[in-house]
C-alpha positions as CSV (number, residue, x, y, z in Angstrom):
1,M,28.6,45.4,-57.8
2,T,27.3,43.4,-54.8
3,M,29.5,40.7,-53.3
4,T,28.0,37.7,-51.5
5,T,29.9,35.8,-48.9
6,K,29.5,32.0,-48.9
7,R,29.3,30.7,-45.3
8,T,31.1,27.4,-44.5
9,L,31.0,25.2,-41.5
10,P,34.2,24.8,-39.5
11,T,36.2,21.8,-40.5
12,F,35.6,20.0,-37.1
13,A,31.8,20.4,-37.5
14,V,31.9,19.0,-41.0
15,A,33.9,16.0,-39.8
16,F,31.6,15.3,-36.9
17,A,28.5,15.5,-39.0
18,T,30.0,13.2,-41.6
19,A,31.1,10.7,-38.9
20,S,27.6,10.7,-37.3
21,L,25.9,10.2,-40.6
22,A,28.3,7.3,-41.4
23,I,27.6,5.6,-38.0
24,A,23.8,6.1,-38.5
25,Q,24.0,4.5,-41.9
26,Q,26.1,1.6,-40.6
27,V,23.3,0.6,-38.1
28,N,20.7,-1.5,-39.9
29,D,18.6,-4.6,-39.5
30,N,21.4,-6.7,-41.0
31,N,24.3,-5.7,-38.8
32,T,22.6,-4.7,-35.5
33,P,20.1,-6.5,-33.3
34,L,17.7,-3.5,-33.2
35,H,15.3,-5.3,-31.0
36,L,17.9,-5.1,-28.2
37,M,18.0,-1.3,-28.3
38,Q,17.0,0.1,-25.0
39,P,13.8,2.3,-24.8
40,K,13.5,5.4,-22.7
41,Y,11.1,4.3,-20.0
42,E,9.3,7.1,-18.1
43,T,9.9,5.5,-14.7
44,G,12.1,2.5,-15.0
45,Y,12.0,-1.1,-16.1
46,G,13.6,-4.4,-15.2
47,I,14.4,-6.3,-12.1
48,P,15.5,-4.1,-9.1
49,T,18.1,-5.3,-6.6
50,V,17.2,-6.0,-3.0
51,E,19.8,-3.3,-2.1
52,S,18.1,-0.6,-4.2
53,V,14.7,-1.4,-2.8
54,K,15.9,-1.2,0.7
55,Q,17.6,2.1,0.1
56,T,14.3,3.6,-1.0
57,M,12.6,2.1,2.1
58,D,15.3,3.4,4.4
59,R,14.8,7.0,3.2
60,V,11.1,6.7,4.1
61,L,11.9,5.2,7.5
62,R,14.3,8.0,8.4
63,Y,11.8,10.6,7.3
64,I,8.8,9.2,9.3
65,D,11.0,8.5,12.3
66,M,11.7,12.3,12.4
67,E,8.1,13.2,11.9
68,T,6.4,11.0,14.5
69,P,7.9,11.7,18.0
70,A,6.7,9.3,20.7
71,A,6.2,11.9,23.4
72,L,3.7,14.2,25.1
73,E,3.7,18.0,25.1
74,D,2.0,21.0,26.6
75,P,0.2,22.6,23.6
76,A,0.5,26.0,25.2
77,T,4.3,26.0,25.6
78,G,5.3,23.2,23.2
79,K,7.5,21.7,25.9
80,E,7.6,17.9,26.4
81,V,5.7,16.5,29.4
82,R,6.5,13.3,31.3
83,V,3.7,10.7,31.3
84,G,3.4,11.0,35.1
85,D,2.9,14.8,34.9
86,A,0.3,14.7,32.1
87,G,-2.9,16.8,32.7
88,P,-6.2,17.2,30.8
89,S,-4.6,19.6,28.3
90,T,-1.6,17.4,27.6
91,C,-1.5,16.1,24.0
92,L,0.7,13.9,21.8
93,K,3.7,15.8,20.6
94,Q,2.9,16.9,17.1
95,G,5.0,15.9,14.1
96,G,3.9,15.6,10.5
97,F,1.8,12.6,11.1
98,R,-0.6,11.1,13.8
99,L,0.5,8.1,15.8
100,T,-3.1,6.8,16.2
101,S,-4.6,7.3,12.8
102,Y,-5.6,4.4,10.5
103,E,-2.9,5.5,8.1
104,W,-0.3,5.0,10.8
105,G,-1.8,1.6,11.5
106,V,-0.9,0.8,7.9
107,T,2.6,2.2,8.5
108,Y,3.1,0.1,11.6
109,S,2.1,-3.0,9.6
110,G,4.3,-2.0,6.7
111,A,7.3,-1.5,9.0
112,L,6.8,-4.9,10.6
113,A,6.7,-6.4,7.2
114,A,9.9,-4.5,6.4
115,Y,11.6,-6.0,9.4
116,E,10.5,-9.5,8.5
117,A,11.8,-9.1,4.9
118,T,15.1,-7.3,5.7
119,G,16.0,-8.3,9.3
120,D,16.8,-4.7,9.9
121,A,15.8,-4.1,13.6
122,A,15.3,-0.3,12.9
123,Y,11.9,-1.1,11.4
124,R,10.8,-3.3,14.3
125,D,12.0,-0.8,16.8
126,Y,10.1,2.0,15.1
127,V,6.9,0.2,15.7
128,F,7.6,-1.2,19.1
129,T,8.7,2.1,20.5
130,R,5.4,3.8,19.5
131,H,3.2,0.9,20.5
132,R,4.8,0.8,23.9
133,F,4.4,4.5,24.2
134,L,0.7,4.3,23.4
135,A,0.3,1.4,25.9
136,Q,2.0,3.6,28.6
137,V,-0.1,6.7,28.1
138,A,-3.5,5.1,27.5
139,P,-4.4,4.2,31.1
140,V,-3.3,7.6,32.4
141,F,-5.5,9.4,29.9
142,R,-8.4,6.9,30.4
143,K,-8.7,8.1,34.0
144,M,-8.9,11.7,32.9
145,Y,-11.4,10.9,30.1
146,E,-13.7,9.0,32.5
147,K,-13.6,11.9,34.9
148,D,-13.9,14.9,32.5
149,G,-14.9,13.4,29.1
150,K,-12.1,15.3,27.4
151,V,-8.6,14.4,26.3
152,D,-6.5,15.0,23.2
153,T,-8.4,13.6,20.2
154,N,-5.4,11.5,19.1
155,I,-5.4,9.8,22.4
156,R,-9.2,9.5,22.6
157,R,-9.0,7.3,19.4
158,V,-7.1,4.7,21.5
159,I,-9.2,4.7,24.6
160,D,-12.6,5.4,23.1
161,P,-12.8,4.6,19.3
162,H,-15.7,6.2,17.5
163,A,-15.3,4.6,14.1
164,L,-13.5,1.8,12.3
165,D,-11.0,4.4,11.2
166,D,-10.0,4.8,14.8
167,A,-9.8,1.1,15.6
168,G,-9.0,-1.5,12.9
169,A,-5.7,-0.7,11.3
170,V,-3.9,0.2,14.5
171,C,-5.4,-2.8,16.2
172,C,-4.3,-5.1,13.5
173,S,-0.7,-3.8,13.7
174,M,-0.7,-4.2,17.4
175,T,-1.9,-7.8,17.1
176,K,0.9,-8.5,14.7
177,A,3.4,-6.9,17.0
178,L,2.1,-8.9,20.0
179,M,2.4,-12.2,18.1
180,A,6.0,-11.2,17.2
181,D,6.9,-10.3,20.8
182,G,4.5,-11.6,23.5
183,K,6.0,-9.3,26.1
184,L,4.6,-6.1,24.6
185,P,1.9,-4.7,26.9
186,L,-0.6,-4.4,24.1
187,R,-3.4,-6.8,24.9
188,P,-5.6,-4.3,26.8
189,L,-5.5,-1.9,23.8
190,I,-6.2,-4.7,21.4
191,D,-9.2,-6.0,23.4
192,N,-10.6,-2.4,23.6
193,Y,-10.3,-2.0,19.8
194,I,-11.9,-5.4,19.1
195,D,-14.7,-4.7,21.5
196,Y,-15.6,-1.6,19.4
197,I,-15.3,-3.4,16.1
198,M,-17.3,-6.5,17.2
199,H,-20.0,-4.8,19.4
200,R,-20.2,-1.1,18.8
201,E,-19.6,-0.3,15.2
202,Y,-22.7,0.6,13.2
203,R,-24.0,-2.1,10.9
204,L,-26.7,-2.9,8.4
205,A,-29.5,-5.3,9.4
206,D,-27.5,-8.3,8.2
207,G,-24.4,-7.2,10.2
208,T,-22.4,-5.6,7.4
209,F,-20.1,-2.8,8.6
210,A,-21.8,0.5,7.5
211,R,-21.9,4.3,8.1
212,L,-24.6,6.9,8.4
213,R,-22.7,9.2,6.0
214,P,-22.9,10.6,3.4
215,Q,-26.3,8.8,3.2
216,K,-28.1,6.6,5.7
217,N,-26.8,3.0,5.6
218,T,-23.8,3.5,3.3
219,V,-21.2,0.8,2.9
220,W,-17.7,2.1,2.3
221,L,-15.2,-0.1,0.5
222,D,-12.5,1.4,2.8
223,D,-14.2,-0.3,5.8
224,M,-13.2,-3.7,4.5
225,F,-9.6,-2.8,5.6
226,M,-10.6,-0.6,8.5
227,G,-12.4,-3.5,10.2
228,I,-12.0,-7.0,8.7
229,P,-8.2,-7.8,9.0
230,A,-8.2,-6.8,12.7
231,V,-11.0,-9.4,13.3
232,A,-9.2,-12.1,11.3
233,Y,-5.9,-11.5,13.2
234,M,-7.8,-11.7,16.5
235,G,-8.7,-15.2,15.4
236,K,-5.1,-16.0,14.8
237,L,-4.1,-14.5,18.2
238,T,-6.8,-16.3,20.2
239,G,-7.5,-19.4,18.2
240,E,-11.3,-18.6,18.4
241,S,-13.1,-19.6,15.3
242,R,-15.8,-16.9,15.8
243,Y,-13.4,-14.2,14.7
244,F,-12.4,-16.1,11.5
245,D,-16.1,-16.7,10.7
246,E,-17.0,-13.0,11.2
247,A,-14.1,-11.9,9.0
248,A,-15.0,-14.2,6.2
249,R,-18.7,-13.3,6.5
250,Q,-17.8,-9.6,6.2
251,V,-15.7,-10.1,3.1
252,I,-18.5,-12.0,1.4
253,R,-21.1,-9.4,2.3
254,F,-18.9,-6.5,1.0
255,A,-18.3,-8.4,-2.2
256,D,-22.0,-9.2,-2.7
257,R,-22.7,-5.5,-2.7
258,M,-19.6,-3.9,-4.2
259,F,-17.7,-6.3,-6.5
260,V,-18.7,-5.6,-10.1
261,E,-18.2,-8.9,-11.9
262,E,-18.1,-7.6,-15.5
263,D,-15.1,-5.4,-14.5
264,N,-13.5,-7.4,-11.7
265,L,-13.3,-4.3,-9.6
266,F,-15.0,-2.9,-6.5
267,R,-17.2,0.2,-6.5
268,H,-16.3,2.7,-3.8
269,G,-19.7,3.1,-2.2
270,W,-23.0,1.3,-1.8
271,V,-26.1,3.1,-0.4
272,E,-29.0,0.9,0.7
273,A,-31.7,3.2,-0.6
274,M,-30.0,4.0,-3.9
275,E,-31.0,2.5,-7.2
276,P,-29.0,2.0,-9.3
277,H,-25.7,1.8,-7.4
278,P,-23.2,4.1,-9.1
279,T,-19.9,2.6,-10.0
280,F,-16.8,4.6,-9.3
281,Y,-13.6,2.6,-9.1
282,W,-11.5,4.7,-6.8
283,G,-7.9,3.5,-6.8
284,R,-7.0,3.5,-3.1
285,A,-10.3,2.0,-2.0
286,N,-9.7,-0.9,-4.4
287,G,-6.3,-1.1,-2.7
288,W,-7.9,-1.5,0.7
289,A,-10.1,-4.2,-0.7
290,I,-7.3,-6.4,-2.2
291,L,-5.1,-5.8,0.8
292,T,-8.0,-7.0,3.0
293,L,-8.2,-10.2,0.9
294,C,-4.5,-10.8,1.4
295,E,-4.6,-10.1,5.1
296,V,-7.5,-12.5,5.6
297,L,-6.0,-15.3,3.5
298,D,-2.8,-15.0,5.5
299,V,-4.5,-16.1,8.7
300,L,-7.7,-17.8,7.7
301,P,-7.4,-21.6,8.3
302,E,-6.8,-23.7,5.2
303,N,-9.9,-25.7,5.9
304,H,-12.2,-22.8,6.5
305,P,-15.3,-23.2,4.3
306,Q,-15.2,-19.7,2.9
307,R,-11.5,-19.7,2.1
308,P,-11.9,-21.0,-1.5
309,Q,-14.5,-18.3,-2.2
310,I,-12.2,-15.5,-0.9
311,L,-9.3,-16.9,-2.9
312,R,-11.4,-16.8,-6.1
313,L,-12.3,-13.2,-5.3
314,L,-8.7,-12.3,-4.9
315,R,-7.8,-13.8,-8.2
316,R,-10.6,-12.1,-10.0
317,H,-9.7,-8.7,-8.5
318,A,-6.1,-9.2,-9.4
319,A,-7.1,-9.8,-13.0
320,G,-9.2,-6.6,-13.1
321,L,-6.4,-4.5,-11.6
322,A,-3.6,-5.9,-13.7
323,R,-5.5,-5.1,-16.9
324,R,-5.7,-1.4,-15.9
325,Q,-2.0,-0.8,-15.0
326,H,-0.6,2.2,-16.8
327,H,2.6,1.7,-18.9
328,T,4.6,3.7,-16.3
329,G,3.7,1.1,-13.6
330,F,1.2,3.5,-11.8
331,W,-2.5,3.1,-11.6
332,H,-5.0,6.0,-12.2
333,Q,-7.0,7.7,-9.5
334,L,-10.1,6.3,-11.1
335,L,-9.0,3.0,-12.4
336,D,-11.1,3.0,-15.6
337,R,-10.6,6.6,-16.5
338,N,-7.3,7.3,-18.1
339,D,-7.8,11.0,-17.9
340,T,-7.4,11.0,-14.2
341,Y,-4.0,11.4,-12.6
342,L,-1.6,8.6,-11.7
343,E,-1.7,8.0,-7.9
344,T,1.1,6.6,-5.7
345,S,-0.7,5.1,-2.6
346,A,-3.0,2.9,-4.7
347,T,0.0,1.8,-6.8
348,A,2.0,0.9,-3.7
349,I,-0.9,-1.1,-2.3
350,Y,-1.4,-3.0,-5.5
351,T,2.3,-3.6,-5.8
352,L,2.6,-5.1,-2.3
353,C,-0.5,-7.3,-2.9
354,F,0.6,-8.6,-6.3
355,A,4.0,-9.4,-4.9
356,H,2.6,-11.0,-1.8
357,A,0.0,-13.1,-3.7
358,V,2.8,-14.3,-6.0
359,S,5.1,-15.2,-3.2
360,K,2.2,-17.1,-1.5
361,G,1.4,-19.0,-4.6
362,W,-2.2,-17.6,-4.8
363,V,-1.7,-16.2,-8.3
364,D,0.6,-17.1,-11.2
365,A,4.1,-15.6,-10.9
366,K,4.5,-15.6,-14.7
367,A,1.4,-13.5,-15.1
368,Y,1.6,-11.2,-12.1
369,G,5.3,-11.0,-11.1
370,P,6.0,-8.5,-13.9
371,V,3.1,-6.4,-12.8
372,A,4.5,-6.2,-9.3
373,L,8.0,-5.3,-10.4
374,L,6.7,-2.6,-12.8
375,G,4.6,-1.2,-9.9
376,W,7.7,-1.0,-7.7
377,Q,9.6,0.9,-10.5
378,A,6.8,3.5,-10.4
379,V,6.6,3.7,-6.6
380,A,10.4,4.2,-6.3
381,T,10.3,7.3,-8.5
382,A,7.7,8.8,-6.2
383,V,10.0,8.7,-3.1
384,S,12.0,11.9,-2.8
385,E,15.6,12.0,-1.6
386,K,14.2,13.4,1.7
387,G,12.0,10.3,2.0
388,Q,8.7,12.0,1.3
389,V,6.1,10.1,-0.8
390,M,4.8,12.2,-3.6
391,N,1.5,12.2,-5.7
392,V,-0.6,10.7,-2.9
393,C,-4.3,11.5,-2.9
394,V,-5.4,13.2,0.4
395,G,-8.1,11.7,2.6
396,T,-11.2,11.2,0.5
397,G,-14.9,10.9,1.3
398,M,-17.5,9.5,-1.0
399,A,-19.3,11.0,-4.0
400,F,-21.3,9.9,-6.9
401,D,-19.7,11.9,-9.7
402,A,-16.4,11.7,-11.5
403,A,-15.3,15.2,-10.8
404,F,-15.0,14.7,-7.1
405,Y,-12.5,11.9,-7.4
406,A,-10.6,13.3,-10.4
407,H,-9.9,16.6,-8.6
408,R,-8.9,15.3,-5.2
409,P,-5.6,17.1,-4.2
410,V,-2.3,15.3,-3.8
411,H,0.1,16.2,-1.0
412,P,3.4,14.8,0.3
413,M,2.0,15.0,3.9
414,A,-0.9,12.7,2.9
415,A,-0.1,9.9,5.4
416,H,-1.6,7.1,3.2
417,G,1.6,6.7,1.1
418,Y,4.2,5.9,3.8
419,G,3.1,2.6,5.1
420,S,2.1,1.4,1.7
421,V,5.5,2.1,0.3
422,L,7.3,0.4,3.2
423,W,5.0,-2.6,2.8
424,A,5.4,-2.7,-1.0
425,G,9.2,-2.6,-0.6
426,A,9.1,-5.5,1.9
427,E,7.0,-7.6,-0.4
428,I,9.1,-6.9,-3.4
429,I,12.2,-8.0,-1.5
430,R,10.4,-11.2,-0.5
431,L,9.4,-11.7,-4.1
432,L,12.9,-11.3,-5.4
433,R,14.2,-13.8,-2.8
434,T,11.5,-16.5,-3.4
435,T,11.0,-16.4,-7.1
436,H,13.1,-16.4,-10.3
437,P,12.7,-13.3,-12.3
438,K,15.0,-12.7,-15.3
439,M,15.4,-10.4,-18.2
440,N,14.8,-12.2,-21.5
441,D,14.6,-10.4,-24.9
442,S,14.5,-7.1,-22.9
443,A,11.4,-8.2,-21.0
444,V,10.8,-9.2,-17.4
445,Q,10.0,-12.8,-17.1
446,F,9.4,-15.1,-14.2
447,Y,10.7,-18.7,-14.3
448,D,10.1,-21.9,-12.2
449,S,13.7,-22.2,-11.4
450,E,16.9,-20.1,-11.6
451,V,18.0,-19.4,-15.1
452,P,21.7,-20.3,-15.6
453,T,22.6,-17.6,-18.2
454,N,22.8,-13.8,-18.6
455,Q,22.4,-13.9,-22.3
456,P,19.9,-11.3,-23.5
457,I,17.8,-14.0,-25.3
458,F,17.4,-17.6,-24.2
459,N,14.9,-20.4,-24.2
460,Y,12.9,-21.4,-21.2
461,D,15.6,-23.8,-20.0
462,G,18.3,-21.2,-20.3
463,K,19.8,-22.6,-23.4
464,I,20.6,-20.7,-26.6
465,R,19.4,-22.5,-29.7
466,Y,19.6,-20.2,-32.6
């Protein structure tokens, strides 16, 4: 005769299961405001504090400060060299990033914005220290370069720019620094950069900035940022209207060729001899475009005849970008292709531009303030405890097929992420201090004035009427 043993749960397990079932059954639409249940967001949601934003920025600053020494070295021995002892083989001391690249021009501008937003002198000092250093070494190496035609490439970018990448972003940051502190010895470097941009950069027949790669007479969207803001800020520095006129003219010429009106986005490249003009909406290049619009509008006189046209372009571009934000807060590598990866540097640039445009009153806070805050939630998750910025697309050329863009690598040492994150944090802090965001019915809302309640649901005037 076969005996079977009936298995039973331990008494405590039965009790726990019963209690859990009872609790679950007690929660229903009659007794619980289910609409106030908190979802599990993939990145984050809500209104960050100024303190939390600055903590993220501070991690980035500590990291880049360590990775960008302001010193010279002997490449053969790795030993530091005093400026007065520099020779033809002397180079900038190598860290993780290059002090004279366009990416670091963005970083200098981002750090200056961070200083303005936070008052923390560490951000200002980071920039001033490296700018002073470049101003100190430039004349020493210029003499060597004029004699032998050879110096460290990273120093050559300063004394003899060969492209807008060499000149524009660093020049613009130096102009901002000089306007903040007129004692900085930066004017000779600024004048040299501007001379290249205004007189030596390759252009199309109508004067539009252009390149001879990858095809003859190619206009790169990147070059909006690499050239135009420096020209506009030179107008601010000198008061000469010709710089404002040139900056506005360049913006309009780029837009005429590259802004696709049905999508309110910019194509990455335009080739004079190509028909049709392929449309690839690369994320970071669209970031350079909207950042250029913000930079130009910051300094272009209110009565300049092209200002209304540039402001309309900003608003249209903002609408096109906001419509394509992923629900995590990031944007895709190719903006209109959701099968491409979510990329950090473009997201940070859009975040800073939306926040800045709202703070300036150029776009509606109610419509675009939540976009900026959601963007920051995404950006913050991409900053490691070490201060590295993750998921940043490496430097990217131009192509006319989707695979090229979709498969560009990402790397934490891609320099494009660092300045954009600092700048985004600065603009988010400014936004939090100049506007009135509030959570209402679990959603981020922006109001015209401070809301006098912390109730989870309220009417536009802060009153509860239900």
